[in-house]
C-alpha positions as CSV (number, residue, x, y, z in Angstrom):
1,M,89.2,151.6,62.2
2,I,89.5,148.4,64.1
3,R,87.3,145.4,63.2
4,Q,87.2,141.7,63.7
5,A,89.0,139.8,60.9
6,V,86.8,137.8,58.5
7,S,87.5,135.0,56.1
8,A,88.0,137.3,53.2
9,D,91.0,138.7,55.0
10,A,92.9,135.4,54.9
11,P,95.1,136.2,51.8
12,V,96.2,139.5,53.2
13,L,96.8,138.0,56.7
14,H,99.0,135.4,55.2
15,T,101.1,138.1,53.6
16,V,101.2,140.3,56.7
17,I,102.2,137.3,58.8
18,R,105.4,137.1,56.9
19,E,106.4,140.6,57.6
20,P,106.8,140.2,61.4
21,A,108.6,136.9,61.0
22,E,111.2,138.8,58.9
23,H,111.3,141.6,61.6
24,E,111.8,139.0,64.3
25,R,114.7,137.5,62.3
26,S,113.0,134.2,61.7
27,P,111.4,134.2,58.2
28,E,112.2,130.5,57.8
29,R,110.1,129.7,60.8
30,A,106.9,131.3,59.4
31,G,105.3,128.1,58.1
32,A,101.8,129.3,58.2
33,T,99.9,128.8,54.9
34,E,96.8,130.7,53.9
35,E,94.8,127.5,54.4
36,R,96.1,126.9,57.9
37,S,95.6,130.5,58.9
38,R,92.0,130.4,57.4
39,D,91.2,127.3,59.4
40,A,92.5,128.6,62.7
41,L,91.1,132.1,62.4
42,F,87.8,131.6,60.6
43,R,86.2,128.3,61.6
44,E,82.8,128.3,63.2
45,H,84.2,128.7,66.8
46,P,87.6,130.3,66.0
47,V,90.5,129.1,68.3
48,V,92.3,132.3,67.4
49,P,90.3,135.3,66.7
50,A,92.0,138.3,65.2
51,L,91.5,142.1,64.9
52,I,92.4,144.0,61.8
53,A,93.4,147.7,61.6
54,E,92.3,149.5,58.5
55,D,93.7,152.6,57.0
56,G,91.3,155.6,57.4
57,D,91.8,156.6,53.7
58,S,92.1,153.5,51.7
59,G,90.3,151.1,54.0
60,G,93.0,148.5,53.4
61,P,94.4,146.4,56.2
62,V,97.4,147.9,57.8
63,G,97.7,145.9,60.9
64,F,96.5,142.8,62.8
65,A,96.3,141.4,66.2
66,P,95.6,137.5,66.6
67,W,94.6,136.5,70.1
68,F,93.3,133.7,72.2
69,L,91.9,133.0,75.7
70,G,94.0,132.0,78.5
71,F,92.8,130.8,81.9
72,P,94.7,132.2,84.9
73,T,93.7,129.5,87.4
74,W,94.2,131.5,90.5
75,S,91.7,134.2,89.3
76,G,89.2,131.7,88.0
77,T,88.3,133.8,85.0
78,H,89.6,134.0,81.4
79,G,92.3,136.3,80.3
80,V,93.4,137.5,76.8
81,R,96.7,136.6,75.3
82,L,97.7,138.9,72.4
83,E,99.7,136.6,70.2
84,D,101.0,139.2,67.8
85,L,100.7,142.9,67.2
86,Y,101.8,144.1,63.9
87,V,101.4,147.4,62.0
88,R,102.9,147.7,58.6
89,P,105.8,150.2,58.7
90,A,104.2,152.7,56.2
91,A,101.1,152.9,58.6
92,R,103.1,153.3,61.9
93,G,102.6,156.5,63.8
94,A,98.9,156.8,62.9
95,G,97.6,155.2,66.2
96,H,96.8,151.7,64.8
97,G,99.3,150.1,67.2
98,R,97.6,151.6,70.2
99,A,94.1,151.1,68.8
100,L,94.5,147.3,68.3
101,P,95.3,146.4,71.9
102,A,92.8,149.1,73.2
103,E,90.0,147.3,71.3
104,L,91.0,143.9,72.6
105,A,91.2,145.3,76.1
106,R,87.7,146.6,75.6
107,V,86.5,143.3,74.3
108,G,88.0,141.4,77.2
109,A,86.8,143.9,79.9
110,G,83.3,143.7,78.4
111,R,83.4,139.8,78.7
112,G,84.7,140.0,82.4
113,Y,88.3,138.9,81.6
114,E,90.8,140.0,84.2
115,R,94.2,139.8,82.4
116,F,95.8,140.8,79.1
117,H,99.1,139.1,78.4
118,R,101.5,140.1,75.6
119,W,104.9,138.4,75.1
120,V,107.7,140.3,73.4
121,L,111.2,139.2,72.5
122,N,113.8,140.4,75.0
123,W,115.8,142.2,72.4
124,N,112.8,144.2,71.0
125,E,113.2,147.3,73.0
126,P,110.6,149.2,71.1
127,A,108.0,146.6,71.8
128,I,108.9,146.4,75.5
129,G,108.7,150.2,75.7
130,F,105.3,150.2,74.0
131,C,103.9,147.6,76.3
132,E,105.0,149.5,79.3
133,S,103.5,152.7,77.8
134,L,100.1,150.9,77.9
135,G,100.6,150.2,81.7
136,A,101.8,146.6,81.2
137,E,104.3,145.3,83.8
138,P,107.2,142.9,82.8
139,M,106.9,139.5,84.3
140,D,110.5,139.0,84.9
141,E,110.0,136.0,87.3
142,W,108.5,133.8,84.5
143,T,110.4,131.9,81.8
144,V,108.7,130.7,78.7
145,H,109.2,127.0,77.8
146,R,108.4,125.7,74.3
147,L,107.9,122.2,73.0
148,S,108.0,121.8,69.2
149,G,109.3,119.5,66.5
150,E,110.9,116.3,67.7
151,P,110.5,116.9,71.5
152,L,106.8,117.5,71.0
153,R,106.4,114.3,69.0
154,V,108.3,112.3,71.6
155,L,106.1,113.6,74.4
156,A,102.9,113.0,72.3
157,A,104.1,109.4,71.8
158,G,104.2,109.1,75.6
159,R,108.0,109.2,76.0
160,T,110.2,111.8,77.6
161,P,113.5,113.2,76.3
162,G,116.2,110.8,77.2
163,S,114.0,107.7,77.2
164,P,114.7,104.7,74.9
165,G,113.7,105.6,71.4
166,A,113.2,109.2,72.1
167,G,115.8,110.3,69.5
168,N,118.0,112.6,71.6
169,N,120.1,112.5,74.7
170,R,118.5,115.3,76.8
171,R,118.2,114.7,80.5
172,P,114.7,114.0,81.8
173,Y,112.8,116.8,83.5
174,G,114.1,117.4,86.9
175,A,117.3,115.4,86.4
176,V,120.4,116.8,88.1
177,N,123.3,117.8,86.0
178,P,126.1,115.3,86.8
179,A,128.8,117.9,86.3
């Protein structure tokens, strides 16, 4: 069964968040606390809703899919971005992994959303194959860029990398490599 996550799910979600971080070889980067997850997922107007997959026998959570809205400007309508899709190893093969994005697609289509995006790591061949089995097409012409840590703080302070006081020696955006 697939259902919307509720506040009472916060403790188990916190535990389950650690599992894919370990799978993606980055457990040290999983800094989400139960409190932060509860705030993001279960405030009055959640920024990041999530779906839960429950085991048919025990009713316990076996998978989750946090998502949020995007806005493809050219289409002028919202789209869904599936942030994570995780099913506990013991529950795999029972259809939960397909049921979670299917429910999210149903929700999105019912609201008139025209796109469904899912990023996967380029080394994660099973995830790539799974997405393609759903009919998703790879977006090879796009590159993801991320700001975090010090570069994010520098930009938030109104500076750019390489500017005085920025704390690093990166070239400003668009600068030509002198070599």
